[in-house]
NUNURO-688874 format. One line per 2 residues: number of its first residue (from 0); their letters; for each residue x, y, z of N, C-alpha, C. Coordinates in steps of 0.001 Angstrom, whole numbers, padded with zeros to 6 digits. Layout:
# NUNURO-688874
NUM> a> X:Y:Z:X:Y:Z:X:Y:Z; ... .
***
This chain:
# NUNURO-688874
0> mn> 169822:-044132:211713:170211:-044840:210485:169009:-044876:209552; 169257:-044572:208306:168172:-044332:207364:167444:-045601:206950 .
2> ss> 166254:-045385:206464:165521:-046425:205766:165770:-046241:204285; 166442:-047188:203683:166615:-047121:202231:165378:-047703:201584 .
4> lg> 165168:-047371:200365:163964:-047810:199686:164130:-049250:199237; 163390:-050123:199843:163468:-051525:199497:163923:-052378:200659 .
6> wl> 164837:-051829:201494:165295:-052603:202649:165788:-051629:203693; 165332:-051755:204909:165546:-050728:205907:167018:-050563:206255 .
8> gk> 167544:-049373:205918:168856:-048988:206380:170018:-049733:205790; 169846:-050473:204689:170938:-051330:204281:171300:-051236:202808 .
10> sv> 170348:-051180:201921:170703:-051209:200514:170053:-050059:199785; 170436:-049859:198541:169931:-048751:197756:169118:-049271:196592 .
12> sv> 167905:-048775:196452:167110:-049049:195268:166292:-047809:194989; 165772:-047681:193803:165120:-046444:193405:163607:-046616:193413 .
14> gv> 162901:-045634:193988:161435:-045626:193972:160854:-046137:195269; 159826:-045466:195747:159183:-045898:196992:158445:-047198:196759 .
16> rs> 158675:-048171:197619:157976:-049440:197452:156487:-049239:197701; 155672:-050059:197080:154227:-049950:197250:153843:-050299:198674 .
18> rs> 152853:-049561:199194:152345:-049858:200522:150897:-050308:200403; 150530:-051322:201104:149164:-051817:201069:148381:-051227:202235 .
20> sh> 147068:-051491:202253:146269:-051060:203393:146742:-051758:204659; 147334:-052937:204493:147884:-053639:205661:149015:-052838:206270 .
22> mr> 149856:-052193:205426:150940:-051378:205942:150389:-050236:206776; 149334:-049581:206249:148766:-048474:206993:148297:-048936:208373 .
24> ss> 147686:-050093:208407:147185:-050586:209690:148318:-050990:210614; 149528:-051184:210059:150662:-051585:210886:151399:-050400:211496 .
26> iq> 151021:-049157:211130:151614:-047983:211761:151213:-047965:213228; 152208:-047858:214100:151970:-047971:215530:151902:-046581:216158 .
28> lk> 150708:-046151:216550:150536:-044871:217219:150894:-045018:218698; 151531:-043977:219241:152025:-044028:220615:151125:-043226:221549 .
30> sl> 151019:-043696:222777:150273:-042980:223811:151123:-041842:224359; 150512:-040955:225145:151273:-039869:225761:152358:-040416:226678 .
32> re> 152076:-041490:227379:153100:-042095:228241:154266:-042598:227410; 153961:-043233:226301:155018:-043762:225443:155825:-042634:224793 .
34> lg> 155145:-041545:224454:155872:-040396:223906:156831:-039826:224953; 156426:-039847:226208:157321:-039399:227271:158569:-040258:227370 .
36> lm> 158404:-041559:227216:159551:-042459:227241:160443:-042247:226014; 159835:-041986:224875:160623:-041713:223674:161383:-040395:223806 .
38> re> 160789:-039430:224489:161491:-038168:224738:162755:-038408:225559; 162699:-039317:226520:163884:-039623:227325:164999:-040188:226457 .
40> ag> 164646:-041092:225540:165650:-041636:224621:166152:-040552:223676; 165232:-039706:223193:165626:-038636:222290:166573:-037649:222936 .
42> lv> 166370:-037370:224216:167258:-036451:224923:168668:-037025:225016; 168786:-038318:225250:170109:-038953:225296:170821:-038792:223952 .
44> va> 170086:-038975:222863:170672:-038803:221532:171083:-037351:221313; 170234:-036420:221729:170564:-035005:221584:171827:-034653:222368 .
46> qa> 171958:-035199:223561:173154:-034956:224367:174401:-035514:223680; 174259:-036684:223065:175393:-037287:222360:175845:-036399:221206 .
48> ld> 174899:-035892:220425:175262:-035037:219302:175830:-033705:219771; 175411:-033239:220930:176000:-032012:221465:177448:-032241:221880 .
50> lv> 177748:-033404:222422:179137:-033743:222735:179981:-033770:221460; 179424:-034327:220398:180127:-034338:219115:180351:-032916:218621 .
52> rq> 179318:-032089:218709:179440:-030689:218265:180603:-029993:218946; 180743:-030215:220234:181817:-029576:220988:183195:-030112:220608 .
54> av> 183238:-031336:220102:184524:-031986:219815:184994:-031817:218381; 184080:-031525:217462:184453:-031462:216043:185415:-030297:215803 .
56> kp> 186586:-030622:215266:187576:-029618:214897:188632:-030294:214032; 189428:-029533:213301:190505:-030142:212512:191441:-030954:213404 .
58> gv> 191807:-032137:212935:192716:-033008:213675:192053:-034118:214446; 190730:-034020:214643:189979:-035073:215338:189651:-036177:214343 .
60> tt> 189691:-037427:214785:189312:-038528:213906:187829:-038854:214082; 187253:-039439:213055:185857:-039859:213156:185696:-040955:214209 .
62> ge> 186738:-041756:214402:186688:-042780:215439:186615:-042189:216832; 187281:-041074:217041:187212:-040405:218343:185807:-039881:218610 .
64> ld> 185147:-039396:217579:183766:-038938:217747:182851:-040110:218094; 183075:-041235:217456:182300:-042431:217769:182482:-042821:219232 .
66> ql> 183722:-042768:219727:184002:-043182:221107:183306:-042264:222106; 183207:-040978:221789:182466:-040061:222659:181034:-040547:222862 .
68> vv> 180399:-040965:221777:179010:-041403:221857:178918:-042759:222552; 179858:-043645:222271:179914:-044931:222990:179911:-044683:224501 .
70> nh> 180788:-043793:224937:180920:-043520:226372:179649:-042903:226945; 179047:-041990:226186:177846:-041328:226690:176691:-042318:226827 .
72> fa> 176476:-043129:225812:175394:-044116:225901:175628:-045062:227077; 176873:-045495:227253:177184:-046405:228360:176904:-045750:229717 .
74> sv> 177149:-044451:229816:176992:-043748:231099:175537:-043685:231554; 174605:-043825:230615:173182:-043770:230979:172482:-045094:230690 .
76> sa> 173272:-046125:230435:172746:-047472:230166:171811:-047507:228968; 172134:-046712:227943:171384:-046733:226692:172024:-047720:225729 .
78> vp> 171215:-048391:224950:171694:-049390:223998:171856:-048742:222623; 173058:-048768:222037:173225:-048208:220687:172384:-048970:219674 .
80> lf> 171800:-048242:218741:170949:-048876:217740:171702:-049338:216507; 172797:-048684:216160:173426:-048931:214868:174412:-050096:214886 .
82> kg> 175156:-050241:215981:176209:-051247:216008:175616:-052644:215885; 176116:-053398:214904:175659:-054759:214695:174522:-054910:213716 .
84> vp> 174038:-053797:213148:172998:-053918:212114:173573:-054694:210935; 172940:-055782:210515:173509:-056600:209449:173437:-055922:208098 .
86> ss> 174423:-056214:207263:174422:-055699:205899:173528:-056558:205021; 172901:-055927:204030:172111:-056682:203068:172967:-057161:201902 .
88> ik> 174232:-056754:201884:175135:-057147:200803:175886:-058404:201235; 175740:-059456:200480:176319:-060739:200845:177824:-060625:201045 .
90> gk> 178296:-061143:202159:179716:-061163:202440:180243:-059923:203128; 179397:-058913:203316:179836:-057692:203977:179507:-057764:205467 .
92> ps> 180346:-057144:206309:180138:-057237:207759:178979:-056373:208230; 178518:-056652:209440:177534:-055800:210091:178148:-054432:210369 .
94> fp> 177296:-053450:210604:177825:-052114:210874:178606:-052147:212176; 179850:-051643:212167:180738:-051879:213309:180758:-050787:214371 .
96> av> 179987:-049727:214221:180151:-048566:215088:178814:-048095:215649; 178894:-047104:216540:177717:-046554:217211:177185:-045331:216468 .
98> vc> 178042:-044657:215705:177589:-043544:214874:177935:-043835:213422; 177187:-043215:212523:177593:-043105:211133:178299:-041755:210991 .
100> as> 179495:-041762:210408:180271:-040536:210227:180588:-040394:208743; 179912:-039479:208080:179979:-039347:206624:180572:-037983:206282 .
102> vn> 181713:-037989:205590:182496:-036769:205369:182363:-036299:203921; 182075:-035013:203757:182038:-034353:202451:181070:-035020:201480 .
104> eq> 181598:-035742:200466:180741:-036359:199450:180012:-037592:199962; 180366:-038075:201145:179671:-039211:201728:178321:-038742:202271 .
106> vv> 177260:-039423:201857:175905:-038997:202208:175486:-039591:203551; 175579:-040900:203674:175129:-041606:204867:175965:-042869:205069 .
108> hg> 175862:-043414:206280:176391:-044734:206640:177910:-044826:206560; 178608:-043692:206681:180066:-043733:206735:180531:-044417:208006 .
110> ip> 181558:-045236:207891:182086:-045981:209039:183184:-045159:209711; 183033:-044811:210990:184074:-044036:211666:185330:-044863:211896 .
112> gs> 186454:-044154:211941:187726:-044848:212132:188872:-043869:212240; 189938:-044115:211493:191167:-043323:211627:191172:-042057:210780 .
114> ri> 190126:-041813:210005:190112:-040623:209153:190192:-039360:210000; 191126:-038486:209657:191325:-037227:210368:190537:-036129:209666 .
116> lk> 189732:-035434:210416:188964:-034330:209858:189880:-033143:209586; 189643:-032504:208453:190480:-031387:208035:189662:-030102:207965 .
118> eg> 190363:-028969:208081:189723:-027671:207914:188967:-027633:206588; 187703:-027223:206656:186901:-027126:205444:186042:-028331:205154 .
120> dv> 186221:-029432:205901:185355:-030594:205750:183978:-030306:206343; 182996:-031082:205910:181736:-031197:206634:181566:-032671:206977 .
122> vs> 181041:-032944:208175:180877:-034327:208610:179471:-034519:209181; 178758:-035490:208630:177418:-035826:209106:177522:-036948:210130 .
124> id> 176994:-036704:211309:176984:-037711:212377:175535:-038108:212644; 175257:-039382:212466:173924:-039950:212654:174042:-040995:213750 .
126> tg> 173159:-040948:214750:173225:-041951:215809:171856:-042145:216439; 171710:-043241:217149:170452:-043536:217816:170674:-044478:218976 .
128> cr> 169722:-044507:219898:169827:-045415:221037:168445:-045878:221461; 168428:-046942:222256:167208:-047435:222894:167397:-047269:224401 .
130> ln> 166427:-046637:225048:166471:-046426:226489:165138:-046873:227067; 165197:-047810:228011:163976:-048338:228628:162979:-048835:227585 .
132> gw> 163524:-049413:226522:162690:-050053:225518:162233:-049167:224384; 162604:-047871:224393:162134:-046936:223370:163309:-046243:222697 .
134> cg> 163114:-045882:221417:164232:-045436:220576:164193:-043942:220269; 165373:-043409:220033:165543:-042060:219501:166599:-042101:218418 .
136> ds> 166475:-041226:217407:167360:-041249:216239:167497:-039816:215735; 168729:-039360:215510:168935:-037991:215063:170259:-037885:214329 .
138> af> 170383:-036853:213505:171624:-036614:212756:171842:-035117:212608; 173114:-034752:212447:173485:-033347:212294:174743:-033305:211447 .
140> tf> 174832:-032342:210553:176040:-032157:209756:176799:-030956:210299; 178068:-031188:210638:178902:-030182:211284:179952:-029640:210319 .
142> av> 180203:-028353:210418:181329:-027749:209709:182590:-027970:210529; 183671:-028342:209852:184966:-028535:210516:185792:-027272:210279 .
144> gn> 185888:-026439:211306:186575:-025168:211139:185817:-024279:210170; 186548:-023537:209380:185942:-022650:208388:185705:-023428:207100 .
146> vs> 184469:-023384:206616:184137:-024098:205385:183823:-023084:204291; 183790:-023547:203064:183481:-022684:201934:182052:-022158:202048 .
148> le> 181786:-021037:201381:180427:-020496:201360:179450:-021505:200773; 179905:-022259:199782:179054:-023254:199143:178649:-024346:200126 .
150> kq> 179619:-024838:200894:179309:-025883:201870:178440:-025347:203001; 178704:-024114:203431:177877:-023552:204495:176442:-023390:204027 .
152> rl> 176268:-022987:202781:174913:-022857:202245:174229:-024218:202174; 174973:-025252:201819:174430:-026612:201805:173909:-026991:203189 .
154> ld> 174704:-026727:204223:174270:-027031:205583:173023:-026239:205946; 173012:-024960:205594:171867:-024113:205929:170599:-024594:205229 .
156> vt> 170721:-024945:203953:169550:-025391:203186:169014:-026709:203737; 169887:-027641:204069:169432:-028944:204563:168778:-028810:205929 .
158> re> 169377:-027998:206800:168771:-027757:208116:167409:-027087:207964; 167311:-026131:207057:166048:-025433:206838:164993:-026371:206244 .
160> tl> 165417:-027324:205417:164476:-028295:204858:163805:-029098:205967; 164579:-029495:206960:164006:-030205:208109:163062:-029296:208879 .
162> ai> 163449:-028045:209067:162587:-027104:209779:161277:-026874:209028; 161362:-026769:207712:160163:-026590:206893:159215:-027770:207071 .
164> ai> 159764:-028973:207110:158937:-030170:207292:158186:-030120:208613; 158880:-029761:209671:158252:-029766:210997:157179:-028701:211091 .
166> va> 157434:-027527:210532:156418:-026470:210529:155203:-026898:209697; 155458:-027508:208545:154362:-027929:207675:153471:-028965:208340 .
168> mk> 154029:-029762:209244:153245:-030778:209929:152162:-030178:210822; 152277:-028903:211150:151266:-028266:211999:149911:-028197:211307 .
170> sa> 149913:-028051:209982:148648:-027880:209258:148375:-028972:208236; 149409:-029687:207795:149221:-030721:206775:148399:-031881:207334 .
172> kt> 147580:-032466:206480:146785:-033619:206883:147481:-034930:206555; 148314:-034909:205505:149024:-036122:205087:150491:-035797:204829 .
174> ws> 151333:-036850:204823:152767:-036637:204659:153125:-036088:203287; 152392:-036426:202242:152761:-035972:200905:152801:-034454:200813 .
176> vv> 151958:-033775:201571:151966:-032310:201584:153297:-031796:202122; 153780:-032435:203180:155057:-032050:203782:156209:-032343:202822 .
178> ar> 156207:-033541:202253:157283:-033939:201340:157366:-032999:200145; 156221:-032554:199659:156204:-031626:198523:156897:-030312:198887 .
180> em> 156645:-029813:200094:157281:-028572:200522:158783:-028741:200664; 159224:-029871:201180:160655:-030145:201325:161340:-030164:199956 .
182> er> 160766:-030930:199043:161361:-031072:197719:161376:-029731:196981; 160288:-028992:197073:160200:-027707:196372:161297:-026754:196858 .
184> yv> 161489:-026694:198169:162490:-025778:198721:163896:-026139:198251; 164247:-027416:198320:165593:-027840:197902:165833:-027495:196435 .
186> rq> 164858:-027776:195605:165024:-027483:194176:165131:-025986:193919; 164392:-025197:194663:164484:-023748:194511:165886:-023236:194834 .
188> qg> 166586:-023945:195707:167943:-023548:196089:169004:-024087:195133; 168573:-024794:194080:169503:-025326:193096:170256:-026556:193558 .
190> ms> 169699:-027269:194524:170333:-028471:195054:169446:-029680:194796; 169924:-030860:195183:169224:-032110:194876:168841:-032856:196144 .
192> vi> 167633:-033401:196149:167202:-034308:197206:167741:-035702:196898; 168410:-036306:197861:168814:-037707:197710:167564:-038562:197883 .
194> eq> 167203:-039296:196849:165927:-040014:196865:166060:-041476:197283; 167267:-042027:197274:167410:-043451:197559:167315:-043777:199045 .
196> fv> 167354:-042764:199889:167258:-042980:201333:166187:-042061:201897; 165426:-042583:202842:164279:-041853:203374:164226:-042015:204888 .
198> gh> 163333:-041251:205505:163089:-041417:206922:162177:-042607:207194; 161714:-042707:208441:160995:-043924:208838:160232:-043688:210127 .
200> gi> 159237:-044524:210347:158604:-044569:211643:159582:-045112:212679; 159337:-044800:213938:160244:-045229:215007:159446:-045377:216296 .
202> gq> 159868:-046301:217143:159186:-046532:218411:160011:-047462:219272; 159497:-048659:219524:160285:-049656:220239:161332:-050287:219330 .
204> sm> 161130:-050169:218034:162129:-050560:217041:162633:-049311:216337; 163888:-049373:215869:164452:-048221:215166:163701:-047937:213878 .
206> he> 163352:-049002:213149:162647:-048827:211878:161261:-049442:211981; 160256:-048587:211883:158876:-049030:211829:158230:-048407:210597 .
208> ep> 157061:-048912:210227:156283:-048242:209197:155784:-046901:209754; 155643:-045896:208901:155808:-045919:207443:157202:-045473:207032 .
210> qv> 157546:-045667:205761:158694:-044984:205194:158317:-043524:204947; 159298:-042637:205092:159034:-041200:205130:159931:-040482:204116 .
212> pn> 159529:-040463:202847:160362:-039836:201820:160390:-038317:201941; 161463:-037743:201407:161665:-036300:201430:161297:-035664:200090 .
214> yv> 160521:-036369:199306:160114:-035922:197974:158795:-036621:197653; 158134:-036161:196596:156845:-036734:196211:157022:-037599:194966 .
216> sd> 156429:-038770:195000:156444:-039689:193860:155030:-040202:193634; 154821:-040869:192517:153504:-041460:192255:153140:-042468:193337 .
218> sl> 154130:-043220:193796:153860:-044215:194830:153411:-043565:196123; 154064:-042456:196502:153669:-041784:197728:152265:-041213:197596 .
220> rk> 151942:-040644:196450:150596:-040101:196266:149531:-041190:196442; 149826:-042391:195956:148862:-043489:196038:148822:-044102:197435 .
222> qd> 149955:-044071:198118:150059:-044761:199404:150437:-043776:200504; 149767:-042637:200513:150029:-041597:201493:149573:-042049:202876 .
224> fp> 150014:-041359:203922:149548:-041688:205268:149207:-040407:206021; 148221:-040489:206909:147770:-039301:207636:148715:-038934:208766 .
226> le> 148750:-037630:209071:149502:-037130:210218:148528:-037001:211377; 148571:-037963:212278:147601:-038022:213367:148322:-038174:214694 .
228> pg> 147690:-037741:215782:148334:-037839:217090:148797:-039264:217392; 149998:-039356:217933:150594:-040646:218255:151572:-041151:217213 .
230> lv> 151559:-040542:216027:152512:-040914:214985:153883:-040357:215340; 154926:-041182:215233:156288:-040720:215491:157158:-041062:214281 .
232> la> 157822:-040043:213750:158618:-040189:212534:160043:-039716:212768; 160983:-040442:212177:162359:-039961:212054:162448:-039287:210684 .
234> ie> 162463:-037964:210693:162454:-037175:209461:163883:-036763:209161; 164391:-037098:207968:165817:-036896:207733:166143:-036539:206288 .
236> pm> 165982:-035275:205938:166386:-034862:204589:167880:-035016:204364; 168224:-035500:203185:169605:-035575:202713:169672:-034781:201420 .
238> va> 170578:-033826:201348:170649:-032891:200233:172064:-032860:199683; 172181:-032786:198363:173488:-032749:197705:173638:-031469:196903 .
240> lg> 174879:-030975:196817:175157:-029799:196003:174964:-030093:194520; 175290:-031315:194113:175227:-031678:192708:174186:-032727:192427 .
242> tr> 174646:-033862:191927:173734:-034924:191523:173036:-035573:192713; 171856:-036118:192453:171151:-036909:193462:171590:-038363:193425 .
244> nv> 172397:-038741:192427:172799:-040136:192250:173893:-040513:193248; 173791:-041733:193775:174748:-042199:194779:175235:-043602:194447 .
246> rv> 176304:-044002:195113:176823:-045365:194994:177322:-045809:196363; 177341:-047125:196576:177841:-047708:197812:179301:-048095:197608 .
248> lp> 180156:-047725:198562:181580:-048035:198464:181830:-049508:198796; 183046:-049999:198501:183344:-051427:198721:183175:-051909:200159 .
250> dg> 183155:-051006:201139:182957:-051471:202515:181531:-051977:202753; 180655:-051786:201755:179287:-052280:201865:178349:-051361:202607 .
252> wt> 178841:-050233:203090:178022:-049323:203878:178054:-047888:203376; 179252:-047323:203261:179372:-045892:202976:178753:-045551:201627 .
254> ve> 177883:-044545:201632:177203:-044091:200419:177734:-042707:200061; 178163:-042528:198818:178667:-041232:198383:177970:-040789:197100 .
256> tt> 178017:-039481:196843:177477:-038956:195593:178385:-039370:194439; 177796:-039660:193294:178604:-040138:192170:179476:-039033:191587 .
258> dr> 179079:-037767:191762:179935:-036680:191267:180904:-036190:192338; 180828:-036799:193533:181729:-036525:194655:181636:-035077:195145 .
260> ra> 180517:-034437:194904:180271:-033143:195527:179615:-033365:196891; 179711:-032384:197752:179321:-032549:199145:177815:-032772:199306 .
262> aa> 177480:-033462:200387:176093:-033698:200785:175963:-033413:202275; 174724:-033196:202716:174456:-032955:204137:173212:-033732:204554 .
264> hf> 173086:-033919:205883:172044:-034791:206437:171661:-034264:207820; 170393:-033924:207985:169872:-033527:209292:168648:-034376:209599 .
266> eh> 168484:-034724:210884:167383:-035609:211268:166911:-035298:212678; 165597:-035345:212862:165001:-035327:214196:163946:-036418:214280 .
268> tv> 163759:-036949:215480:162600:-037778:215788:161479:-036851:216222; 160350:-036913:215513:159265:-035953:215714:157961:-036700:215979 .
270> am> 157273:-036311:217025:155979:-036909:217376:154850:-035967:217012; 153784:-036510:216445:152559:-035748:216255:151732:-035851:217532 .
272> ts> 151245:-034709:218004:150370:-034668:219169:149114:-033887:218802; 148171:-033838:219706:146947:-033075:219458:147231:-031580:219348 .
274> eg> 148397:-031157:219825:148785:-029748:219761:149785:-029478:218642; 150057:-030476:217813:150994:-030303:216711:152257:-031120:216910 .
276> pr> 153265:-030944:216032:154477:-031742:216117:155339:-031368:217320; 155973:-032366:217905:156884:-032164:219028:158196:-032860:218704 .
278> il> 159285:-032114:218745:160600:-032682:218462:161108:-033388:219708; 161432:-034665:219579:161854:-035471:220729:163377:-035537:220882 .
280> tl> 164111:-035014:219899:165579:-035125:219923:166251:-033756:220004; 165651:-032849:220765:166282:-031568:221075:166847:-031603:222490 .
282> le> 167854:-030764:222738:168354:-030644:224095:167296:-030041:225016; 166518:-029105:224471:165433:-028493:225230:164119:-028906:224591 .
284> sa> 163088:-029052:225391:161789:-029468:224868:161247:-028431:223901; 160534:-028934:222872:159922:-028029:221896:158549:-028557:221520 .
***
């Protein structure tokens, strides 16, 4: 579940909030033992998304996909991270599900339920769990049957944006260098980076410092953070075919593009080590 700018995972505001030197000191670096425990949680999340991948097809409901993940987490005694997260919008309920299921123009935080997936849809599934006290968080956008060339290109570009970020972490000294490469690539493809939602640090809590934007701003340049061993980030580019502008639907959670063109979302939990970045939410170690 994303970190929105201004309030973690709940509301939308524009611009990266200022970070003080105190924030930098609050970044929690993990030991090799702790990274091993986070890998265990990340593997559970990867397995859950693989179950979803196998199940996605026309005629399946988003609620059925949610139940698959509910069952998988229960089978390994993992605690879902998303269910029960309170809304920042007064009078709106807490998030009611274990996955976010966002279809087509929905960017993030879609609530799964009775919606039936149709041929040509794309659906973003975001989920996370805590296992033995440590968290993993990942997202993947799936094609439902045969999709248009435009939608397939959107998926390819967003997935590649995440890959570019991870490769860039091998040599970059600070996050702003990585964010610049992500933003540049998306713009070169004629698409838009969703700026109102960003990635985040992760560890024993789902959301830790720092916030991890997918673009460069004046605030990020001033309040950059180093990529050093022990840092663990949930990196999650969100890309839209059209406008970068979004709105929250009346349910208080689902975020969609204002022009209602499709968006995609890919995420991995990635640890910095002395040997470079390590993806903790793959089925196979990397």
